[in-house]
RODO-2510 file (C-alpha; in nm, 4 decimals, decimal comma):
residues 245
     n   res          X          Y          Z
     1     m     0,0000     0,0000     0,0000
     2     d     0,3032     0,2288     0,0078
     3     g     0,2539     0,3419    -0,3531
     4     l    -0,1124     0,4244    -0,2939
     5     r    -0,0226     0,6254     0,0166
     6     r     0,2386     0,8214    -0,1779
     7     a    -0,0074     0,8887    -0,4594
     8     l    -0,2618     1,0142    -0,2070
     9     g     0,0043     1,2317    -0,0479
    10     f     0,0925     1,4017    -0,3738
    11     l    -0,2493     1,4331    -0,5376
    12     t    -0,4452     1,5278    -0,2243
    13     v    -0,3916     1,6978     0,1109
    14     y    -0,3436     1,3553     0,2734
    15     p    -0,0338     1,3928     0,4975
    16     l     0,2802     1,1889     0,4345
    17     r     0,5428     1,0957     0,6908
    18     a     0,8406     1,3269     0,7195
    19     s     1,0672     1,0257     0,6620
    20     d     0,9203     0,9430     0,3201
    21     a     1,1870     0,9524     0,0496
    22     w     1,0882     1,1279    -0,2734
    23     t     1,2956     0,9462    -0,5338
    24     p     1,2246     0,8882    -0,9035
    25     e     1,1647     0,5197    -0,8273
    26     t     0,9096     0,5765    -0,5504
    27     l     0,7334     0,8575    -0,7357
    28     g     0,7260     0,6648    -1,0630
    29     s     0,5824     0,3510    -0,9054
    30     s     0,3217     0,5529    -0,7140
    31     m     0,1802     0,6784    -1,0444
    32     v     0,0241     0,3343    -1,0943
    33     y    -0,2296     0,4418    -0,8323
    34     y    -0,3162     0,7827    -0,9792
    35     p    -0,6385     0,6552    -1,1440
    36     m    -0,7402     0,4908    -0,8157
    37     v    -0,6808     0,8135    -0,6231
    38     g    -0,8833     0,9925    -0,8896
    39     m    -1,1674     0,7459    -0,8327
    40     l    -1,1573     0,8137    -0,4575
    41     i    -1,1698     1,1883    -0,5201
    42     g    -1,4662     1,1416    -0,7537
    43     l    -1,6535     0,9298    -0,4979
    44     a    -1,5893     1,1871    -0,2260
    45     l    -1,7224     1,4607    -0,4547
    46     w    -2,0333     1,2540    -0,5269
    47     v    -2,1049     1,2080    -0,1552
    48     l    -2,0630     1,5828    -0,1125
    49     f    -2,2946     1,6392    -0,4092
    50     v    -2,5694     1,4205    -0,2604
    51     l    -2,5490     1,5962     0,0755
    52     l    -2,5438     1,9446    -0,0729
    53     s    -2,8250     1,8733    -0,3185
    54     a    -3,0596     1,8123    -0,0272
    55     l    -2,9989     2,1680     0,0963
    56     f    -2,9091     2,3968    -0,1919
    57     a    -3,0003     2,4807    -0,5493
    58     t    -2,7904     2,3422    -0,8352
    59     p    -2,5727     2,6522    -0,8989
    60     i    -2,4719     2,6691    -0,5321
    61     v    -2,3978     2,2958    -0,5266
    62     a    -2,1728     2,3322    -0,8316
    63     v    -1,9708     2,6114    -0,6682
    64     l    -1,9324     2,4154    -0,3443
    65     l    -1,8287     2,1034    -0,5372
    66     l    -1,5481     2,2975    -0,7052
    67     a    -1,4480     2,4379    -0,3659
    68     g    -1,4420     2,0846    -0,2267
    69     l    -1,2225     1,9676    -0,5135
    70     v    -0,9762     2,2512    -0,4533
    71     f    -0,9735     2,1730    -0,0802
    72     m    -0,9097     1,8002    -0,1340
    73     t    -0,6263     1,8566    -0,3819
    74     g    -0,4773     2,1688    -0,2253
    75     g    -0,5160     2,3532    -0,5564
    76     l    -0,1924     2,1919    -0,6783
    77     h    -0,2917     2,1559    -1,0420
    78     l    -0,4550     2,4977    -1,0631
    79     d    -0,1164     2,6458    -0,9800
    80     g     0,0373     2,4453    -1,2644
    81     l    -0,2338     2,5661    -1,5020
    82     a    -0,1685     2,9292    -1,4094
    83     d     0,2082     2,8968    -1,4557
    84     a     0,1707     2,7125    -1,7862
    85     l    -0,0681     2,9740    -1,9259
    86     d     0,1621     3,2576    -1,8259
    87     g     0,4694     3,0899    -1,9726
    88     l     0,3187     2,9707    -2,2982
    89     n     0,1574     3,3085    -2,3598
    90     g     0,4466     3,5322    -2,2550
    91     g     0,7555     3,3386    -2,3592
    92     y     0,8927     3,3918    -2,7095
    93     s     1,1615     3,1256    -2,6789
    94     r     1,1932     2,7919    -2,5016
    95     e     1,4275     2,9353    -2,2390
    96     e     1,2090     3,2376    -2,1718
    97     t     0,8979     3,0233    -2,1414
    98     l     1,0633     2,7899    -1,8902
    99     t     1,1844     3,0898    -1,6898
   100     i     0,8319     3,2306    -1,6690
   101     f     0,7092     2,8900    -1,5493
   102     k     0,9228     2,9327    -1,2367
   103     d     0,8157     3,2936    -1,1722
   104     p     0,5943     3,3028    -0,8579
   105     h     0,4007     3,6030    -0,9871
   106     v     0,0720     3,5545    -1,1732
   107     g    -0,0126     3,7488    -1,4878
   108     p    -0,3507     3,8449    -1,6353
   109     t    -0,3443     3,5565    -1,8831
   110     a    -0,3181     3,3065    -1,5982
   111     v    -0,6012     3,4694    -1,4045
   112     v    -0,8360     3,4777    -1,7034
   113     g    -0,7419     3,1247    -1,8121
   114     v    -0,7994     2,9718    -1,4689
   115     m    -1,1312     3,1563    -1,4378
   116     l    -1,2451     3,0253    -1,7777
   117     v    -1,1543     2,6650    -1,6941
   118     l    -1,3378     2,6884    -1,3602
   119     l    -1,6348     2,8543    -1,5298
   120     l    -1,6522     2,5715    -1,7835
   121     k    -1,6483     2,3124    -1,5043
   122     y    -1,9159     2,5050    -1,3144
   123     t    -2,1432     2,5331    -1,6181
   124     c    -2,1110     2,1628    -1,6997
   125     l    -2,1869     2,0649    -1,3390
   126     t    -2,5067     2,2694    -1,3465
   127     l    -2,6174     2,1049    -1,6731
   128     l    -2,5499     1,7398    -1,5886
   129     p    -2,8561     1,5468    -1,4672
   130     y    -2,8642     1,4208    -1,1093
   131     e    -2,8539     1,0524    -1,2060
   132     s    -2,5340     1,0929    -1,4108
   133     m    -2,3326     1,2838    -1,1499
   134     l    -2,1718     0,9759    -0,9925
   135     s    -2,0438     0,8548    -1,3288
   136     s    -1,9370     1,2039    -1,4411
   137     l    -1,7455     1,2910    -1,1233
   138     v    -1,5642     0,9568    -1,1105
   139     l    -1,4748     0,9755    -1,4801
   140     m    -1,3568     1,3357    -1,4428
   141     s    -1,1216     1,2603    -1,1547
   142     t    -1,0014     0,9209    -1,2782
   143     l    -0,9335     0,9990    -1,6430
   144     s    -0,7661     1,3340    -1,5806
   145     r    -0,5174     1,1729    -1,3436
   146     y    -0,4592     0,8842    -1,5805
   147     t    -0,3538     1,1346    -1,8467
   148     i    -0,0838     1,2639    -1,6105
   149     v     0,0683     0,9140    -1,6230
   150     q     0,0340     0,8985    -2,0013
   151     l     0,2020     1,2343    -2,0492
   152     a     0,4828     1,1658    -1,8011
   153     c     0,5597     0,8208    -1,9405
   154     f     0,6030     0,9241    -2,3029
   155     s     0,7608     1,2698    -2,2707
   156     p     1,1133     1,3913    -2,1896
   157     y     1,1662     1,6507    -1,9192
   158     a     1,2091     1,9965    -2,0681
   159     r     1,4215     2,1779    -1,8093
   160     p     1,7929     2,0747    -1,8004
   161     s     1,8359     2,2104    -1,4470
   162     g     1,5606     1,9864    -1,3117
   163     g     1,2430     2,0718    -1,1246
   164     l     0,9434     1,9342    -0,9361
   165     g     0,8209     1,7249    -1,2281
   166     e     1,1563     1,5689    -1,3182
   167     p     1,1418     1,2712    -1,0744
   168     f     0,7993     1,1759    -1,2069
   169     v     0,9053     1,1876    -1,5709
   170     h     1,2269     0,9968    -1,5072
   171     g     1,0740     0,7525    -1,2588
   172     v     0,7656     0,6299    -1,4439
   173     r     0,8254     0,3262    -1,6651
   174     s     0,6229     0,1406    -1,9257
   175     e     0,5100    -0,1244    -1,6761
   176     h     0,3732     0,1508    -1,4515
   177     f     0,1829     0,2935    -1,7460
   178     r     0,0364    -0,0450    -1,8414
   179     a    -0,0813    -0,1027    -1,4847
   180     a    -0,2375     0,2456    -1,4766
   181     v    -0,4169     0,1746    -1,8049
   182     l    -0,5606    -0,1490    -1,6668
   183     c    -0,6728     0,0194    -1,3444
   184     t    -0,8296     0,3056    -1,5409
   185     l    -1,0110     0,0699    -1,7774
   186     v    -1,1705    -0,1225    -1,4899
   187     i    -1,2837     0,1972    -1,3157
   188     v    -1,4152     0,3521    -1,6367
   189     l    -1,6109     0,0414    -1,7379
   190     l    -1,7672     0,0094    -1,3941
   191     s    -1,8561     0,3757    -1,3616
   192     g    -1,9302     0,4844    -1,7180
   193     g    -1,9576     0,1775    -1,9389
   194     m    -1,8824     0,2220    -2,3079
   195     r    -1,9667     0,5902    -2,2876
   196     g    -1,6881     0,6270    -2,0356
   197     v    -1,4491     0,4337    -2,2588
   198     m    -1,5345     0,6641    -2,5479
   199     i    -1,4640     0,9703    -2,3328
   200     g    -1,1371     0,8115    -2,2198
   201     l    -1,0227     0,7527    -2,5774
   202     l    -1,0988     1,1130    -2,6729
   203     l    -0,9112     1,2338    -2,3664
   204     s    -0,6073     1,0245    -2,4557
   205     l    -0,6071     1,1776    -2,8035
   206     a    -0,6348     1,5273    -2,6564
   207     t    -0,3425     1,4524    -2,4242
   208     y    -0,1383     1,3365    -2,7219
   209     g    -0,2152     1,6732    -2,8790
   210     y    -0,0919     1,8560    -2,5670
   211     q     0,2212     1,6427    -2,5719
   212     t     0,2936     1,7158    -2,9383
   213     y     0,2563     2,0888    -2,8790
   214     c     0,4842     2,0865    -2,5724
   215     l     0,7500     1,8815    -2,7500
   216     k     0,7527     2,1329    -3,0318
   217     r     0,7399     2,4399    -2,8090
   218     l     0,9480     2,3291    -2,5077
   219     g     1,1274     2,0127    -2,6114
   220     g     0,9457     1,8232    -2,3355
   221     i     0,7182     1,8756    -2,0370
   222     t     0,7431     2,0139    -1,6835
   223     g     0,5478     1,9714    -1,3620
   224     d     0,3396     2,2753    -1,4559
   225     v     0,2436     2,1095    -1,7840
   226     l     0,1325     1,7990    -1,5952
   227     g    -0,0817     2,0098    -1,3625
   228     a    -0,2300     2,2085    -1,6491
   229     t    -0,3131     1,8858    -1,8332
   230     n    -0,5058     1,7586    -1,5324
   231     e    -0,7128     2,0779    -1,5023
   232     i    -0,7895     2,1036    -1,8739
   233     n    -0,8818     1,7368    -1,8945
   234     e    -1,1149     1,7606    -1,5946
   235     a    -1,3055     2,0323    -1,7780
   236     l    -1,2971     1,8331    -2,1025
   237     v    -1,4431     1,5217    -1,9369
   238     l    -1,7308     1,7223    -1,7912
   239     l    -1,7894     1,8872    -2,1290
   240     l    -1,8017     1,5504    -2,3057
   241     a    -2,0281     1,4136    -2,0306
   242     t    -2,2869     1,6818    -2,1111
   243     l    -2,2961     1,5412    -2,4657
   244     v    -2,3396     1,1721    -2,3792
   245     y    -2,5587     1,1858    -2,0661
***
């Protein structure tokens, strides 16, 4: 269970022991459990949805669900989305873009981009029918975290000096990816059936598109790109769910 605990510790606010060693090997192997952690997040959101729906109108429930998601994950991937938007918009060269990624300040492009992604999630949550929320929330959290594994496994790390995402990219191996695929497939079939599989295939193709763009623009990926991919794919899953449910 050590890998699952490490995955929980990175993807959520679940506390890890101070003695835990963050090495490429431990981080890479923990990525097998990313889809499972995503499933747990989705189930927790569904329980929150059921409780809130008994008290509040749909728009309020949607806002509180997004707040719950940010609380459970610590807003980790939103920070990556903001940095990626700032860097990709403001950098004219690979080096300049990577430098902006590390800048702690947030520009207007990041603010507007994060607001638009959250607004898209909010709108989709208000449109999805009650009976499809369990499937939609589990698919959203599971598939988006699976795509982190896909992107990390098949991409080089862009920054020569290293960074937060480097141990993940260098630690994940093909056997970890295959195990994550199997875990994701089981969860998706149980929660969304063939509709879920169709959404998963479209999400994998979209992630391949992100990867191609980053390889051309940056020569690889960073931790911010991984976080941005998660946030964009969460919104994309909810958008696709409004089409099939």
